[in-house]
N, C-alpha and C positions, 0 to 999 in steps of 0.2 A: 504494500500500500504506500503510495506516494502522493502527497499534495504539494505541489510546487508553486511558489510565488503567489500564494493566496493573499489578496489585498486585505489590509486592515479595514475594519468597519466602524463607522460612526453610528452608534446606537441611538443616541438622543441629541436633540438640538443643544449646541454648546459643548457637547462631549468631544474629546479628541479621539481620532481613530485609534482602535486597539486591535490586537490579534484575537478576534472572536472566531471560534471554530464551530461550524454546524454539526451537532451530534444528535443521536437518538439515545435516550436514557430509558432502560428497560428494567422492570422488576422481574427477575427470573422466576419468581414463585407464582406470579399471577399473569405474566405476559403483558401487563399494562405498560404503556410507553408514552413518552413525550418527546416531541422534536423541539429543540431549543438551540441556543448558541451558548457555548461555554467560553469564558475568558481564559486564555492560556496564562497561567500565573506561576512563573518559576520561583516565586517567593513563598508559595503555599506548599507545605509538605504533602497534604492530602487534598483530594477532591472534596468540594462542598457544594451543597444545594440549599436554596431557601427552604425553610420548613414546610411551606405550602405545597411543595412538590411531592411530599410524602403522601398526602391525600390523593393527588392525581395518580400516583403510581400504586395506590392501595397498600402502602406501608403504614402500619400503626406507629406513628412518630415515636411515642414514648416507650414502645416495646423494644426499641433499638438499644444498643449499648450506650449508656449515658457517660459522657466524659466532659472534662473541662478542656477548652481549647484556647490557646493564646492567639489573639488576632492583633491587627494594627490598631484596633479600638479597645484593646484590653482583653480580659478573660471573659469567656462566654460558655454556655452549655451547648453541646452538640449531641445528636443521637445518631449512632452509626448503624447503617444497614448495608446489605449487599445488593449491588446492581450490576447490570451489564451496560457497556457503552458501545454504540455502533458509529463508525465513520465510514461512509461509502460502503465498500465491501469488506471492511475489517471490523471484527467484533472482539472486545475484550470482556471476559466473564469474571465473576467473583471480585469485582472492584468494591472495596470497602469505602463508603462515601459518608460524609458527615452532613446530616440535615441540621441546619442552624436557624433558630427562630429570628435572629437579627440580621440575617444575610438577605440581600436583595437581588443578587445575580449568581448564576452558576460559575464555579471556579474549577478549573482543571489543574490539579496540583501534580507535583513531581513523583512522590513515592508510589502511588497506586495507579498512575496513568502516564505522565510525560516520560518517565524513565524507560518506557517501552519503545521510545522513538528517538530519532535524531532530529532535533529541533534547530532550525536556523531562522533567526529574525533579522531582517534588513530594515532597520529603522529609517534610514535615508529614503528608501523607496516605499516604506510602509507596507511591506509584505512579509510573509513567513512561509516556511516550508516544513513539512512534517513527513518523515520517512520512517518506516518500520525498522527498528534496530534488530537486524538478523544475526 
């Protein structure tokens, strides 16, 4: 799987363009899925989703593993659940993801997702490339 020179996307008015990746997030237990954009976040150890996505995916938010997470805004509570992530024809299963009540955007972090790829970011041209790390 290779995505080459994907342009940064400006999500909202006044936002600067960022490396947003179109993904499909799937609950492997129910088959429920959501198509969304995840922000490539090399500063995040784990993937994280807004807590509201748990309902859409038919996860019981508070039945996940509860843990404290350190964020740029301080310490918060997260609930971990297992999901699958699809990008084009590539699918990664058993991704542990943190659902966070105070998060407003999906984040694609390093340990459970980005570490599977070779990521190249070209800030000058506002593009990124993602290739499977074989």
